[in-house]
N, C-alpha and C positions, 0 to 999 in steps of 0.2 A: 700314724703310719711310721713316723721316724722311730718311735720306741720299739717297733717291731723290726724295721729294716736294719737298725743298728745293733739288735740283740739286747737292748736295754730291758725289754720284757722277754724273759726266758721262756721258750716254748716248753720247757720241762717242768714248769711250775704253774699252779693255778693263778688266774687273774681274778681279783675281786673288784667288781665295778660298783663303787660306793655311790649311792644316790642314782641308781640306774634309770630312773624315769620310765620311758617307754621301752627300754631295753635295746635301743638301736646300737649303742656301742658294744654291749654284751653280745648281741647277735653277730655283729661284724667281726669281733675278736674270735668268736666261735668259728665263723666261716674261714678264718685264717689259720685254724687248727689249734686254738688255745682252749684249755679247760677253763670255764668261766662261771663264776657265781655273781649274779647281779643282786644287789640289795637296795631296797627303797623303803621309806617310811610308810608309803601308801600301799595298803593291801590291795586296793583296786588297781593301782599301777602294776603291782606284781602279777595279779591275775591277767591283766592285759598283756604283760610281757610273756607269760606262759602261753597265752592264746596265740600271740604273734610268732612265737618260737616253735609252734607245733611242727613236728617232723624234723627239728634240728638235731644236732648231735646230742647224745646222751649225757655228755659232760657239761652241758649248758643248763644251769640251775638258777632259779630265782626265789628269793626269800624276802619276806617283810621284816623290817627291823627298825627300831627307833635309834638312829645313828647318834643321837644325843642322850640316850638312856645310860644312867650310871651303872646299870647291871648288865649291859650288853656285852656279849662275848661272840665276836664274829669268827668265822673260820680263818685260820692263818693262810697267808698267801705270799708268794715271792714278789708279786707285782700287784699294785693297786692303781686304780684310775678313778678320778672324780671329774667329770666333764661338764662343769658349768653351773652347778646350783649351790656352790659354797656360799654365795652371797645371800641365799635364802635362809641360811641358818642364823638364828638370832645371835647377836654378838655375845650374850651371856652364856650361850651353850657351846660356843666354838672350842673352848678349852676341853670340854668333855668329849666333843667330837674328835679332837686331835688325839686324845688319849685312846679312844676306841680304835681309830685308824692305826695308831702306833702299836697297839696291842695285837692287831690283826696282821701287821707287817712283820715278816721274818727279819731278824737282824741281817742287815746288808741288803734287804729287799728294796724295791723301788716303788715310789709313789708319784704319779703324775697328776697334779692338781691344776685344773683350768678354772680361773675365776674372772668374772667380768669386772672391768674397771668403771663402767658406766660413764666414761669420759666421752660423751657424745651429746650433741644438742638434743636428741630425742629424750634424754634422761636428765635434763637440766634441773629438775626438782626432786630427783631421787636422793634420799638421805644417805644411802649406802655408797654413793659415788666416791671413788678414791683415785688420785693420780697414780701413775705407775710406781713412783717412789713410795708413796703412802701405802699402797697395797703390798709392795715388797716388804716394808717394815712390819706391816700388820701380820702377814703370813709368817715372817721370821719370829715374831713375838708369840704366835700361837703354836707353831710346829717346831721351833728351834731346839727345844729340850729333847726331842725325839728323832728329828731328822736333820741331816745336813742338806741344805738347799744347794744343789749342784749348779743350778742355773735357773734364771727366770726370763723367759722369752716372750716378746710380744706375740699375741695370737688373736684369734677371733672365736667366738662361740655363737651358736644358734644360726650358723650360716646354712641356709637351705633355700630351695626355690620359693618357699612360703614366707621366709623371714629374712630380714636384712641382718647381716652379721653385726655382732656387738664387739667392741674392743675388749680384749682380755689379756691376761698373762698366763703362761703355762709354766708352772713350777715343777722342776725335775728334782726330786728329793730321794735321798738314800737313808734308810733307817739306821740310826746309830746302833752299833753292837752293844754298847754298854748304857743305853738310855734307861733312865729310871721310870719304867712304865708300871703304873699301879696294877696289882693283880686282880 
């Protein structure tokens, strides 16, 4: 909501919802008047998104895409959002994922990444748990060649009536104009 209320996500540019899952964020952004493309690895998830979005605005689209594929070419967008499944990307694929996101972001475009820290007793045995400083350093190492990290705020993900919220960080990034993005 803050990205919209502050104008950080421009209403004049398409939003790319990377790893859209069930399309909840895509549908919400569309209802706020944004043109949105949601992409997810799972073709079944994309079909579910399309079903759930039946009757929505014509500029809400969903596509299946391997976000870690070396040949991936996503549509370019002025704003991108990834709301909570970065931790599911295998560590050895995260650099390719970052290249793909950077290639899709217009120079000067914005990318909002939400990532769980798993700093909670429920996840005591989870291998991917990182403290906030560790996650900040990790995201900087993955995205720093392509994006300026404007800020990293404490956040929660998966907060709903059915799930208890999980500690996370929200990274607000701006695509560097001269970043060396592979063609």
